[in-house]
C-alpha positions as CSV (number, residue, x, y, z in Angstrom):
1,M,146.6,202.9,57.6
2,V,148.3,199.7,56.3
3,V,147.0,200.4,52.8
4,N,148.6,203.9,52.9
5,A,151.9,202.5,54.1
6,V,151.9,199.9,51.2
7,R,151.0,202.6,48.7
8,R,153.8,204.9,50.0
9,K,156.3,202.0,49.8
10,S,155.2,201.2,46.2
11,E,155.5,204.9,45.2
12,A,159.0,205.1,46.7
13,R,160.1,202.0,44.8
14,G,158.6,203.5,41.6
15,N,160.4,206.8,42.2
16,A,163.6,204.9,42.8
17,V,163.2,203.2,39.4
18,F,162.6,206.4,37.5
19,A,165.4,208.1,39.3
20,A,167.8,205.2,38.4
21,L,166.6,205.3,34.8
22,S,167.1,209.1,34.6
23,N,170.9,208.7,34.4
24,P,172.3,207.9,30.9
25,T,175.2,205.9,32.4
26,R,172.8,203.6,34.2
27,R,170.7,203.3,31.1
28,R,173.8,202.2,29.2
29,M,174.6,199.7,31.9
30,L,171.1,198.3,31.6
31,E,171.6,198.0,27.8
32,L,174.8,196.0,28.4
33,L,173.1,193.8,30.9
34,K,170.3,193.2,28.4
35,E,172.9,191.2,26.4
36,G,173.6,189.0,29.4
37,E,175.2,188.8,32.9
38,R,178.3,190.9,33.4
39,Q,181.0,191.2,35.9
40,A,182.8,194.3,34.5
41,F,182.0,197.6,32.9
42,P,185.4,198.6,31.6
43,A,184.4,202.1,30.2
44,L,183.9,203.4,33.8
45,P,186.2,203.7,36.8
46,Q,185.4,201.1,39.5
47,P,184.0,203.6,42.1
48,A,181.5,204.9,39.5
49,V,180.5,201.4,38.5
50,S,179.9,200.4,42.1
51,R,177.8,203.5,42.8
52,H,175.7,203.1,39.7
53,L,175.2,199.4,40.3
54,R,174.1,200.0,43.9
55,I,171.5,202.5,42.7
56,L,170.3,200.0,40.0
57,R,170.2,197.2,42.6
58,E,168.3,199.3,45.2
59,A,165.8,200.2,42.5
60,G,165.3,196.5,41.8
61,L,166.5,196.8,38.2
62,V,169.5,194.4,38.6
63,V,170.4,191.5,40.8
64,V,173.8,190.5,42.0
65,S,175.2,187.0,42.5
66,P,178.4,186.7,44.4
67,Q,180.8,184.1,43.0
68,A,184.0,183.8,45.0
69,Q,185.7,187.1,44.7
70,R,183.5,188.3,41.8
71,R,180.1,189.9,41.7
72,I,178.0,189.0,38.7
73,Y,175.1,191.4,37.8
74,A,172.0,190.5,35.8
75,L,169.1,192.5,34.6
76,Q,165.9,192.2,36.6
77,P,163.2,192.8,34.0
78,G,160.2,192.8,36.4
79,R,160.7,196.4,37.4
80,L,161.0,197.5,33.8
81,R,157.6,195.8,33.1
82,E,156.2,198.0,35.8
83,V,157.6,201.1,34.1
84,D,156.2,199.9,30.8
85,T,152.8,199.4,32.4
86,W,152.9,203.0,33.8
87,V,154.1,204.5,30.5
88,S,151.5,202.6,28.5
89,A,148.7,204.6,30.1
90,Y,150.2,207.6,28.3
91,R,151.0,206.0,25.0
92,E,147.6,206.9,23.5
93,F,148.6,210.6,23.8
94,W,151.8,210.0,21.9
95,S,150.1,207.9,19.2
96,G,147.5,210.6,18.5
97,R,150.0,213.4,18.5
98,L,152.4,211.4,16.3
99,E,149.6,210.7,13.8
100,S,148.7,214.4,13.8
101,L,152.3,215.3,13.2
102,K,152.5,212.8,10.3
103,T,149.3,214.3,8.8
104,H,150.6,217.8,9.1
105,L,154.0,216.9,7.5
106,D,152.2,215.1,4.7
107,E,150.0,218.1,4.1
108,R,153.1,220.4,4.1
109,K,154.9,218.1,1.7
110,G,152.0,218.5,-0.7
111,M,152.4,222.3,-0.5
112,V,156.1,222.4,-1.4
113,P,156.7,222.7,-5.2
């Protein structure tokens, strides 16, 4: 029973990560955080920034460090490694299909005068 509870908690965390990554604004915020810690995201209104950062924080993709009146956010790469590990199990399917596409396109290129 404990194993099932741990598995469910792990699946919920994984689902939260994928849900967080599904939003293009949050992906852009992660891109900006990849460059280094940030306090502000000026292209967005503050309420939207707060909401997106909360989702990223709850998914374990960012960490916050309070400094006086400011909140400094940083990328938490560990959760992204988990996503990469999960995706890597499917990479072989892409590689084979991409190679097939390349072969097909090369063959078609040879047929065009």
